[in-house]
N, C-alpha and C positions, 0 to 999 in steps of 0.2 A: 267606693261604696257610698250610699246615702247615709243620712242620719235619722234617728228616731225622734219623736216629739220630746222624749225625756233628755235628749242631748241638745236639741235645738233651743229648749226653754229651761236652761239650768238656773235655779235660784242662786242667790248670793251665798258664798261660802260662810259668811258671818251668820246668815239665817240658819243654815244647817248646824253650825257649831252651837249656836244659842239653843236650838231645839233639843240638842242631845246633851247639853250641859246638865249634869246631875242625874242622867238616866240610869236607872238601876239595871245591872246585868243580872237579870233573873226572869223567871217565867211568871207572867201576870196570873195566869189561870191557877197556878199552884200557890202563889202568894195570897190569892183571893179566897182560899179555902179556910173554913174554920179549923180549929185544932183537930187533927186526925188521930185515930187509935194508934198506939204504938204496939205493933204486932211482933211477937217474939220470933226468933229464928227457929228452924227445925232443930230438935234435940232428941236423939235416940231413934228408935225404930218405930215406924208407923205402918199400918196396913190400910189399904184403900181399894175401892173399886176403880176409881179414876184419879190419876194424878195429872195435874196441869202445870206445865212449866211456863211461867210468865204471868205477871199480874197486871197486864195492860188490858185494853178492850177485848182482844181476841180471847185471852185466858179467862177474863171475868165473865164475858158472855157465855163461854163454854161451861163455866161452872154454874151459872144461873140456869141455863137451858138443860144441863144434865140433871139438876135437881127437879126441874119442872117435869122432865120425862120420868124420872124415878126418884120420888122424894126420900126413899130409904137408902139410896146409893151413898156410899162413903166417898166424898170428893175432897181432894186436897189440892191447894194452889201453892206453888213455890215461886217466890219472887226474889230476884237477886238483890234488889234494893228496897224500894217502897212502892206501893200500889200507884200506878199511873205516872211515875216520875219521868219516863222516857217519852216516846212519841205520843202516847195517849194523853199526856198532860201538856204537850207543847204545840199541838197542831192548831189550825185556825178555827176549828169547830164547825166546819162545813160538812153536813151529812148529805151526801149525794145518793140519789136512787140508783145511779149506774153502778153495776158490778164490774164494769169493763173499762173504767177510766174514760167514760164518754161513749156515746153510741158509735161514733166514727171508728174508734179503735176496735170496739166489739164487732162492728160490721165487717171490718177488714180481716178479722181473724176467724170469726165464727158466723158467717153470713146466714147459714141455714137455721141457726137458733137465736138470732139476735132479737127477734120479737119475744121469744120465751124469756131470754135474759132480761129484756126490758120489763116484762111483766113481773118476773120474780124479784127484780131489783126494787120496783115500786112497792110490791107487796111487803118486802123486807123493810123498807123505810116506813110504811104505814104501821107495821107490827112493832118497829122500834119505838115509835111514838107512843103506841098503846102500852108497851112494856114499861116505859119510863113513867107513864101516868099511873099505871096500876100498882107499880112498886113505890109510888110516892116520892120519886127522885126529883129533886129540884135542880134539874140540869139546865134550866133556862132555855128549854126547847121552844123554838119558834119556827113554824112552817112558812117561811117567808117567800120561797121561790128565789130566783136568781137572775142576774143580768150577765150576759156575755157581751162585752163592749168592744167596739172598734176605736182605736186611737190613731190609726193610720188609714189613709184613703184606700189602699189595696185590700184592707180587711173588710170593707163594706160588701164586696162580692161574696166573701165567706158567710157573712150574715144572711145575705139573700139566699144562698144555697141551703143554709141551715133552716131557714123559714120555709123554703119550698119543699124540702124533704119532709118536714113535719106536716105541711098541708097535704102533700101527696099521701101520707099515711093517715090522714084524718085526725091528726092530733091538734085539737084547738086550744091546748094549753100553752102553745108556743106562739109568740107574737113578735113581729118585726117593728122596731121603733126607730123613728128618725132622730137626727141630732137634737132637734127641738124637743121631741117627746122624752128622750132619755134625760136630757138636761133639766127638764121640768121635774123629773123624779129625783135626780142626783145632780146637784149644781156643780158640774166640772166643765170648764171650757174646752177640754181636750177630747170629750166624748163625741164621736162623730156619728154614732148610731149604736143600736143594741138589738139583741134578741132577749126577750124575757121568757123564761120557763116558770110557769106559775106554781107548780106543785112538786117538782122533782128535787128540791133542796130545802133542808131544814138547817137551823143553826142551833148549836148547843154551847154550853160552857164546858170545855173539855175536862177540866179538873173535877168539876162537880159531877160529871157523868161517871168518871172512873171511881170516885169516892162513893157515889151512890150505888153503883153496881157491886162494889165490894161489900157495902153494908147489906144489900139485898141478898148477896150470896151467903154471907155469914148468918143472916137471919133464917135462911133456909137450911142451915146446918153445915155449910162448907167451912173447912179449916184453911185459913190463909196464913202462911208463914212468910215473913219478910226477912231480908238480909240472909237469904238462903240460896246462894248461887249453886246451881247444879253442875257437878263436875263429871258425872258419868251416868251412862244409861246402859244397863246390862240385863241380859236375859237371865232369868232365875226360874228354870223349869217352865211352867206354863204361865209365869208372871214376869213382870218387868220390875227391876229395882232401880230407883233413881236416887243418886247419892249426892249429898252436900257435905260441907265441912263438918256439920254438926250431927248428921244423922242420915237415915235412909227411909224412903217410902217404897214399899213393895205393893204393886197394884196389878190388877188384871189388864188395865188399859192406860195409855199415856197420850195426852194431847200436847203437842209442842206449839207454843204460842210465843216464840222468842223474837219475832219481828226482825229487826235489823241485825241482831246479834248473831254471832257464828252458830250455825246449827249444830245440834248434838248428833246429827246424822251426817256422815261423810258425804253421802250422795247429794246433799244440798249445800255444801260449802261454797260452791261456785254459782249458785242460783241467784244470789242477790249481791248488790254492792251498796254500801252506805253513802248516800249523797246528802250533804249538809244544806239545810234550808234556814233562812234568816228572817226574823220578824221584829217589827216595832209595834208598840201599843201607845197611843196618846193618853194624856190625862183626860178625864171626862170633859166633854164639850159643854160649854155654858149654853144657856138658852139662846143667846144671840148667835153663838157659833153654829149651833145645830140648825137654827133658822137659816143661816147663810148657806148651809149645805143642802137642806131639804131632807130627802131620804126618809120620808114618812112611812114608806112601805118596808123599810129595814131589810131590803133584799141583800143577799150575798152578791158580790161583784167580782168578776175576773175579766182580764183582757185577753185578746186573741193571739198575742205574740208567742213565739216559741219560748222565750224567756218572759214568763207572764207574772203578773201580780195577782194576789187574792186579797180582798178588802171587805171588811164588814164592821157593823156596829156591835158593841157589847150591850148588855142590859142597861148598864149605867152610862151609855152613850160615849164610850171611848171608840176610837177608830183603830182597828187592827189593820196593819199594812205589811204584807209579807210576800215572799217569793222572789222572783227574778234571778238572783244568783243561785246556782245549784253547784256546789263545790264537792269534788271528789278528791280524796287524798290517797296517794300511792299506798298500796298494801292492804286495802279493805279494812283499815282499822277504825274502830269507834273510840274516840278519845275526847275527853272534856276540853282539852286544849283547842280542838278544832272549832269549838263553839264560840270562841272569842275572835271575832273578825270585824274590827271597827270599820274597815273600808266597805263592807257590805251594808252595815247599818247607815253609814254616811250616804251611800248610794240610794238606799231606800228612802231616807229622809229627803234627799234631793227630788226623787220621783214623787214623793208625797206632795211636796209643795208645788210641783208642776201640775199635779192633778187637782189640788185644792189650794190655789193661790190665796183665796180669801181667808185661809186659816194660818196666816203668817205669824200669828202670835201664839200658836200652839206649842206645847212641849211634849216630849215623849217620856212617859213614866217608866217604861220597861223595854228592854231589848234582849232577845234570846235567840237560840238556835237549837236545832235538833237534827238527827240523822233519819233519813227516809230509806226504807228497805225497797230498793228499786229492782225490778225484774225486767227481763228483756221483752215481756209481753205487756208491760205497763199496768198489770193488775195481778191479783193474787193467784197463786197456784196451790194445788192440794195434792195429797197423796198419803200412802200408808207404808209402813215398814215393819220389820220384826213379826212376820206372819200376821199382818194386819192388826197387831195389838198396839201399834204406835201410829197416830195420825198427826199430820202437820198442815199448817197453812202459813204462807208468808208471801212477801213480794207485793204488797198493796200499792206501792209507788205513789204515796201521798194522797190517795183517795180511799182511805180505809175506815173512816169513822163509822159509817153505816155498814160497809162491806164486812167488817169484822163480825157483826152479828150473823150474817149469812154464813161466813166461814165457820163459826161455831157450830151451826146446824149441820154443815157439810161434814165436819170432823166427827160429830156424834153419829151421823148416819153411817159413815165409813167404819167407825169402830163397832157399830152394831151390826154391820154387814147388811144393811138395809138397801133395797133397791127403791130409790125415790126419784122424783123428778130432778132433784139436785144432783144426785150421784150419776144420773144418766147423761148429764150435760157433757158435751165434748170439752167445754171450757174447764170443767172440773177434772176430767179424765186425762187431759193433755198436759204434759210438762213443757214449759218453755225451754228454749235453748239456754244453756248456761253462759255466763260471762267467761272469757278466757282467763287463765292465770296471769299474774304479773310476769313481765312488764307489759304484756300485750293489752291487758285490761286498761291500764292507765293511758297508754298511747291511744287506744281506740276511743275511750271516753273523752279524753281531752280534744281529740280531733272532731268528735261528734259535737261537743259543746261549742267549739269554734265554728263549726258549720251551721249550727242552729242560730248562733249570734249573727253570722253572715247573712243567713236567710232573712232575719229580722231587718237587716239593713239593705236588702235587695228586693223589696216588695214581696217577700215570702218565697222567692225562687229557691228551690232546693238543689244543692249541688250533687255531684256524682255519688259522693259518700252517702248522703242522706237518701238518695233514690235507691241506692243499693241496699241500705239497711231496711228501707220500706219494703223492697221486693223480698227480702229474706225474713221479714216479720220480726225484725229486731228493733228495740226502741230505747230511747234515752230522752228524758224531758227535764225541763226545769221544774 
């Protein structure tokens, strides 16, 4: 097999070690928050119109939108730990318009409605920005657009196809950049070309978005209980009872927003697997360092490999550098111990200095990890249970920051029994194939990861396993 640019141009081990010396094992976005309210756990019995399980983006958007639809509704949120502590506080802060993990994935699965999905996704992103502004949430929202960059020669053809497809559809927001043009925007010697999408990506501060949504929900009258792990979901006549260690909430409707954690519904236990993703954050760049990189447009950046990186600037000009490794552990467990993987952070640091060799004096202030709720269709799935009194959304597969707002609207539509353009979508009505139980899940996922890595080393050529998965509509990505 061949080698990638990140293997051909490895920086010195001493440089990597120095850059990680003193790095905090913690999430920058959460450390960067001002002191947050200490919300009490549920105690005793509570009655509600809607109880939401999960205090991340999906649950908080559902709470905010439910109160917007009916200001008099009694809405309760139950969070197992604290608001936004899991994926909602650990992601890269990329808000993508796509509801389908990119147009190509959506086109391969729902070709007859891809244009409608694109339209709804862009409208959702627009509305998200408007909601953040109207609620006065300082989420550091920036509608920057994004670059998809080639770092290997064979990826240039993919850029050309991407640009041609946009041109054929009359989409003038997509432009193809040469190596010279993209390097004039972001000074990295390994960028061979790019496609820029000018309006389909925004950037946010993930922690501030979660905290701001929680505050907006509470100001609207939502009750949020933290440290309230839900243990059971039971029918209680014409209502549903949700039970924690400290109490119960009995409600007309329930929205499950548990993301990567085991579903309270047996039917969904095999629908997702937790895949661990790793991230580094630099110290703030000095004026000279920032000048050496350029990046005046502050666009989000990702490369085109199967094992891809995602890269961005924060408001205070730190560089977030994440992705590449996507690690699955046997048994579908979500454990804090899986977050500590020094070899992944060392690999990311090596790749960082290959991309930005002029920043050889930078240090990383934070290193963290989190579990992604991966589904076989690469994007969220939806549904109802318990005579349509329980709605759920899960499986966002790493592109859920904006899609969670859409998911909230879908769940509320489903619980209300409304026939809307959202609920009519095949993408919403269709359930993806489940992952198999162990040990088949682990064998299949590890074989797929090996195949994706091999494809990155063989000019993108997909082997029999990947071609078979493509034909079956099954996915797994970094």
